[in-house]
N, C-alpha and C positions, 0 to 999 in steps of 0.2 A: 306749486313746485311738487314734482313727483317724489314719492317716498322711495328711498333706496331699498332694494330687495336684499334680504339676507338669506343665503342659501345653506341648506343642510346637505352637504355633499355626500353623506352616507346614504340618505334615502332619496337623493336627487329631487327634493321638493323645496320650494321657497318657504321660509319660516313665517312670512307675513300672510301669504294668501294661498298656500298649497299649489302654486303654479309649478307644474312639472317641467323638467328640462331633459334634453336628450343627452345621455352620457355616451361617450365613445365606446364602441364595441371592441373588446380585446380579441385580437386574432390569435396571438401566441406570446409566450415569453421565452427569452433566450438568456442563458447564463454563460458568460465567457470570462476567462482570466486573461487580462491584457496587461502589457507593460505600461506603467503610468507615464503619461506625457509623450509616448512614443508609438502609439498604435498606428498601423498602416493598413492598407486595403488588402494586404496579403492574408493568406489563411491564418487564423480562423475567422477573422472579421469579414472579409469580402464574401466568401461563400455563404456564411450564415445570414448576413444581412441581405445579400443579393437574392437569395432564394425567397425571401419575404417581400421583395420588391421595394426595399428601402433605399434612400439616398445614402450610400456608403460614405462618401466624402463629407457630407454634413455631420454624420455621427462621429467620424474620426476627428473633425475639427472641434466639435463641442467637447468630446471626451478628452482630447489632449489639452484643451484649455482648462477644463475642470480638474485634471489630475497633474498639472504641470508641477505643483509643489511637492508631489510624492515621487518624482522622477527617480528611477532606479529600482522601484518596487513593482511587484505584480499586484494589480488591483482587480478584484472580481467585480463584475458589473452585471446587473440584471436589467435586460432591455425588454420593455413592454411594447409590443407591436400592435397597432390598432388596425381595424378594417380599412380605414381610409389611407393607409400606407404612411402614417405618421408614427412617431415613436416617442417614448420617454424612457429615461434610464436612471438607475440608482446605483451609486458606487458603494462598495463595502470596504471593510478594512482588509489589509493584506492577510494572506493565510498565516496561521500561527507558525507553521514550519519555516516560512520565509523570514518571519520576524526573529525566530530563534537562530537561524543560520546567520542572519545579519548581526545579531547581538553578540554571538560568540565567535564570529569570523571564520566559519567553515564553508566549504564549497557545497557539500551535500551530506546527507545523513548516512548512517551505517546501513549496510545491506543485511547485517546480522546484529540487530540491536541488542540481543541478550548477551552476546559474547564479545562483540567488538565495540568499544566505546570510542567516540570521535571527538569528545570535548566535555567540558563541564560548564554548568550554569548555576548561578546563585539564586537564592530565594528572592532577593531584591529584584534581580533581573526578570524572574518569572512574574513577580507582582507588576512590574512596569509593562510587560507584554500583555498581561491579563487586563490591565486598565485600558490599554489601547483597543483590545479585542472585545471588551465588555459589551458594547452595543450590538455586536453580531452574535454573541454567544447566548446559549440557552441556559443562563445561570442566574440564580436569585441574588447572589452577593459576590463580592470580590474573592472570597475564599473558595467558593465553588468554581469560579472562573479560573483561579489559580490551579486547582486540581485538574481541570481540563487541559490547560497549557502544560502542566507537569506530565500528564499522560502522553501528550504529543511529543514532548522532549524525550521521554523514555523510549518511545517507539522509534525515535530517530537515532538512538544510541547515545544520547547526551545524558551525562550523569549529573544529578542535582546535588549540590553541596550546601550545607548550612553555614551561614555567616552572619 
């Protein structure tokens, strides 16, 4: 019975016998912000994927299935396009500004954040947003992530209150 090969995907070699494999060559990466569970072939999806020669409807079907539970949010996606016209994608967490707007129930942030305040947010609400965004933020711990979200809130004209 043949021994099952174990692959080291980082170096693309078999761990048992150093057998090399061919990794797909990356053509480009695309970053898009799309509505969760409701992406269509209209811009920006159609032109971005069509220019790369990808199957637009296949991407839309898979993306909408994967993000159906987050419907109503904007979900950033990073699409990796390969030379053989295939793709893979990774979804990220919604932007912090969208999470803040949804949490405090405002339509949009302030145009003049330093002078015109549009709402208030508590520390607990900031902490819950930071926990959601933690995987996508460049922060060592929850307190650092909280400060990043706090900065976003202040730039939107949202006042932070202690509770």
